[in-house]
Biopython code that builds the backbone (N, CA, C, O; Angstrom):
import numpy as np
from Bio.PDB.StructureBuilder import StructureBuilder

atoms = [
    (1, "UNK", "N", (-23.911, 220.472, 75.977)),
    (1, "UNK", "CA", (-24.780, 219.258, 76.037)),
    (1, "UNK", "C", (-24.765, 218.471, 77.492)),
    (1, "UNK", "O", (-23.669, 218.225, 77.994)),
    (2, "UNK", "N", (-26.159, 218.019, 78.267)),
    (2, "UNK", "CA", (-25.851, 217.326, 79.360)),
    (2, "UNK", "C", (-25.635, 215.939, 78.955)),
    (2, "UNK", "O", (-26.082, 215.433, 77.925)),
    (3, "UNK", "N", (-25.029, 215.450, 79.702)),
    (3, "UNK", "CA", (-24.462, 213.931, 79.817)),
    (3, "UNK", "C", (-24.850, 213.396, 81.074)),
    (3, "UNK", "O", (-24.526, 214.063, 82.056)),
    (4, "UNK", "N", (-25.475, 212.333, 81.261)),
    (4, "UNK", "CA", (-25.576, 211.767, 82.519)),
    (4, "UNK", "C", (-25.215, 210.082, 82.918)),
    (4, "UNK", "O", (-24.820, 209.258, 82.094)),
    (5, "UNK", "N", (-25.397, 209.882, 84.012)),
    (5, "UNK", "CA", (-25.069, 208.352, 84.140)),
    (5, "UNK", "C", (-25.918, 207.718, 85.088)),
    (5, "UNK", "O", (-26.288, 208.325, 86.093)),
    (6, "UNK", "N", (-26.302, 206.391, 84.820)),
    (6, "UNK", "CA", (-27.440, 205.898, 85.745)),
    (6, "UNK", "C", (-26.638, 204.663, 86.247)),
    (6, "UNK", "O", (-26.032, 204.055, 85.365)),
    (7, "UNK", "N", (-26.545, 204.240, 87.391)),
    (7, "UNK", "CA", (-26.010, 203.182, 87.784)),
    (7, "UNK", "C", (-27.344, 202.012, 88.481)),
    (7, "UNK", "O", (-28.060, 202.420, 89.396)),
    (8, "UNK", "N", (-27.471, 200.979, 88.068)),
    (8, "UNK", "CA", (-28.345, 199.911, 88.310)),
    (8, "UNK", "C", (-28.036, 198.900, 88.875)),
    (8, "UNK", "O", (-27.014, 198.371, 88.437)),
    (9, "UNK", "N", (-28.777, 198.166, 90.111)),
    (9, "UNK", "CA", (-28.231, 197.277, 90.865)),
    (9, "UNK", "C", (-29.310, 196.504, 91.457)),
    (9, "UNK", "O", (-30.483, 196.814, 91.252)),
    (10, "UNK", "N", (-28.948, 195.425, 92.247)),
    (10, "UNK", "CA", (-30.034, 194.558, 92.710)),
    (10, "UNK", "C", (-30.671, 195.229, 93.999)),
    (10, "UNK", "O", (-30.060, 196.066, 94.663)),
    (11, "UNK", "N", (-31.728, 194.867, 94.242)),
    (11, "UNK", "CA", (-32.455, 195.461, 95.348)),
    (11, "UNK", "C", (-31.746, 195.177, 96.610)),
    (11, "UNK", "O", (-31.213, 194.089, 96.829)),
    (12, "UNK", "N", (-31.744, 196.332, 97.576)),
    (12, "UNK", "CA", (-30.989, 196.166, 98.772)),
    (12, "UNK", "C", (-29.491, 196.071, 98.502)),
    (12, "UNK", "O", (-28.905, 195.543, 99.448)),
    (13, "UNK", "N", (-28.798, 196.382, 97.620)),
    (13, "UNK", "CA", (-27.386, 196.313, 97.498)),
    (13, "UNK", "C", (-26.867, 197.418, 97.031)),
    (13, "UNK", "O", (-26.228, 197.557, 95.988)),
    (14, "UNK", "N", (-27.199, 198.346, 97.955)),
    (14, "UNK", "CA", (-26.662, 200.166, 97.831)),
    (14, "UNK", "C", (-25.084, 199.921, 97.847)),
    (14, "UNK", "O", (-24.435, 200.746, 97.204)),
    (15, "UNK", "N", (-24.488, 199.066, 98.386)),
    (15, "UNK", "CA", (-23.115, 198.980, 98.700)),
    (15, "UNK", "C", (-22.403, 198.970, 97.360)),
    (15, "UNK", "O", (-21.634, 199.855, 96.984)),
    (16, "UNK", "N", (-22.753, 197.821, 96.639)),
    (16, "UNK", "CA", (-22.159, 197.743, 95.202)),
    (16, "UNK", "C", (-22.166, 199.116, 94.403)),
    (16, "UNK", "O", (-21.174, 199.585, 93.845)),
    (17, "UNK", "N", (-23.264, 199.615, 94.425)),
    (17, "UNK", "CA", (-23.711, 200.681, 93.582)),
    (17, "UNK", "C", (-22.800, 202.018, 93.924)),
    (17, "UNK", "O", (-22.164, 202.664, 93.091)),
    (18, "UNK", "N", (-22.873, 202.254, 95.177)),
    (18, "UNK", "CA", (-21.624, 203.337, 95.737)),
    (18, "UNK", "C", (-20.386, 202.975, 95.718)),
    (18, "UNK", "O", (-19.654, 203.956, 95.851)),
    (19, "UNK", "N", (-19.765, 201.892, 95.599)),
    (19, "UNK", "CA", (-18.520, 201.615, 95.406)),
    (19, "UNK", "C", (-18.376, 201.772, 93.968)),
    (19, "UNK", "O", (-17.444, 202.499, 93.626)),
    (20, "UNK", "N", (-19.052, 201.281, 93.090)),
    (20, "UNK", "CA", (-19.070, 201.642, 91.569)),
    (20, "UNK", "C", (-18.930, 203.377, 91.405)),
    (20, "UNK", "O", (-18.097, 204.003, 90.750)),
    (21, "UNK", "N", (-19.718, 203.735, 91.992)),
    (21, "UNK", "CA", (-19.738, 205.380, 91.469)),
    (21, "UNK", "C", (-18.541, 206.011, 92.467)),
    (21, "UNK", "O", (-18.427, 207.230, 92.339)),
    (22, "UNK", "N", (-17.797, 205.506, 93.261)),
    (22, "UNK", "CA", (-16.690, 205.916, 94.006)),
    (22, "UNK", "C", (-15.718, 205.864, 93.090)),
    (22, "UNK", "O", (-15.003, 206.827, 92.811)),
    (23, "UNK", "N", (-15.621, 204.516, 92.471)),
    (23, "UNK", "CA", (-14.338, 204.024, 91.845)),
    (23, "UNK", "C", (-14.449, 205.077, 90.378)),
    (23, "UNK", "O", (-13.528, 205.719, 89.874)),
    (24, "UNK", "N", (-15.574, 205.013, 90.021)),
    (24, "UNK", "CA", (-15.590, 205.859, 88.711)),
    (24, "UNK", "C", (-15.188, 207.449, 88.989)),
    (24, "UNK", "O", (-14.582, 208.170, 88.197)),
    (25, "UNK", "N", (-15.639, 207.790, 90.214)),
    (25, "UNK", "CA", (-15.230, 209.334, 90.498)),
    (25, "UNK", "C", (-13.492, 209.264, 90.718)),
    (25, "UNK", "O", (-12.806, 210.188, 90.280)),
    (26, "UNK", "N", (-13.049, 208.443, 91.216)),
    (26, "UNK", "CA", (-11.473, 208.232, 91.461)),
    (26, "UNK", "C", (-11.005, 208.441, 90.104)),
    (26, "UNK", "O", (-10.444, 209.485, 89.774)),
    (27, "UNK", "N", (-11.251, 207.341, 89.195)),
    (27, "UNK", "CA", (-10.634, 207.152, 88.139)),
    (27, "UNK", "C", (-10.727, 208.344, 87.431)),
    (27, "UNK", "O", (-9.690, 208.923, 87.109)),
    (28, "UNK", "N", (-11.951, 208.852, 87.106)),
    (28, "UNK", "CA", (-12.180, 210.018, 86.303)),
    (28, "UNK", "C", (-11.591, 211.290, 86.714)),
    (28, "UNK", "O", (-11.509, 212.254, 85.952)),
    (29, "UNK", "N", (-11.220, 211.288, 87.811)),
    (29, "UNK", "CA", (-10.597, 212.752, 88.509)),
    (29, "UNK", "C", (-11.528, 213.782, 88.793)),
    (29, "UNK", "O", (-11.202, 214.968, 88.846)),
    (30, "UNK", "N", (-12.697, 213.353, 88.979)),
    (30, "UNK", "CA", (-13.991, 214.180, 88.747)),
    (30, "UNK", "C", (-13.942, 215.551, 89.785)),
    (30, "UNK", "O", (-14.238, 216.656, 89.330)),
    (31, "UNK", "N", (-13.571, 215.390, 91.112)),
    (31, "UNK", "CA", (-13.168, 216.451, 91.725)),
    (31, "UNK", "C", (-12.325, 217.537, 91.455)),
    (31, "UNK", "O", (-12.401, 218.736, 91.725)),
    (32, "UNK", "N", (-11.245, 216.631, 90.673)),
    (32, "UNK", "CA", (-10.127, 217.859, 90.272)),
    (32, "UNK", "C", (-10.299, 218.654, 89.148)),
    (32, "UNK", "O", (-9.750, 219.724, 88.889)),
    (33, "UNK", "N", (-11.460, 217.765, 88.231)),
    (33, "UNK", "CA", (-11.918, 218.541, 86.928)),
    (33, "UNK", "C", (-13.366, 219.313, 87.207)),
    (33, "UNK", "O", (-13.671, 220.164, 86.372)),
    (34, "UNK", "N", (-13.947, 219.168, 87.908)),
    (34, "UNK", "CA", (-15.408, 219.702, 88.239)),
    (34, "UNK", "C", (-15.374, 220.319, 89.724)),
    (34, "UNK", "O", (-16.132, 219.831, 90.563)),
    (35, "UNK", "N", (-14.433, 221.483, 90.109)),
    (35, "UNK", "CA", (-14.381, 222.020, 91.470)),
    (35, "UNK", "C", (-15.603, 222.914, 91.343)),
    (35, "UNK", "O", (-15.905, 223.532, 90.322)),
    (36, "UNK", "N", (-16.315, 222.918, 92.560)),
    (36, "UNK", "CA", (-17.652, 223.865, 92.525)),
    (36, "UNK", "C", (-16.840, 225.338, 92.585)),
    (36, "UNK", "O", (-15.706, 225.704, 92.891)),
    (37, "UNK", "N", (-18.117, 225.986, 92.099)),
    (37, "UNK", "CA", (-17.661, 227.536, 92.037)),
    (37, "UNK", "C", (-18.874, 228.162, 92.974)),
    (37, "UNK", "O", (-20.096, 228.107, 92.834)),
    (38, "UNK", "N", (-17.801, 228.960, 94.280)),
    (38, "UNK", "CA", (-18.882, 229.688, 94.876)),
    (38, "UNK", "C", (-18.619, 230.964, 94.620)),
    (38, "UNK", "O", (-17.477, 231.420, 94.675)),
    (39, "UNK", "N", (-20.021, 231.890, 94.211)),
    (39, "UNK", "CA", (-19.997, 233.279, 93.915)),
    (39, "UNK", "C", (-20.596, 233.831, 95.372)),
    (39, "UNK", "O", (-21.356, 233.240, 96.141)),
    (40, "UNK", "N", (-19.876, 235.444, 95.525)),
    (40, "UNK", "CA", (-20.579, 235.866, 96.708)),
    (40, "UNK", "C", (-21.298, 236.965, 96.175)),
    (40, "UNK", "O", (-22.048, 237.621, 96.897)),
]
sb = StructureBuilder()
sb.init_structure("model")
sb.init_model(0)
sb.init_chain("A")
sb.init_seg("    ")
for serial, (resi, resn, name, xyz) in enumerate(atoms, 1):
    if name == "N":
        sb.init_residue(resn, " ", resi, " ")
    sb.init_atom(name, np.array(xyz, "f"), 0.0, 1.0, " ", f" {name:<3s}", serial, name[0])
structure = sb.get_structure()
């Protein structure tokens, strides 16, 4: 089942959105749990 997340912020305040996304990624250990698979 596809699941998504959307972050919404104030106009021209991309820094806050990127910081929130980075914090979520670190806390969820996203890169450890979802490593890309490269097929040859």
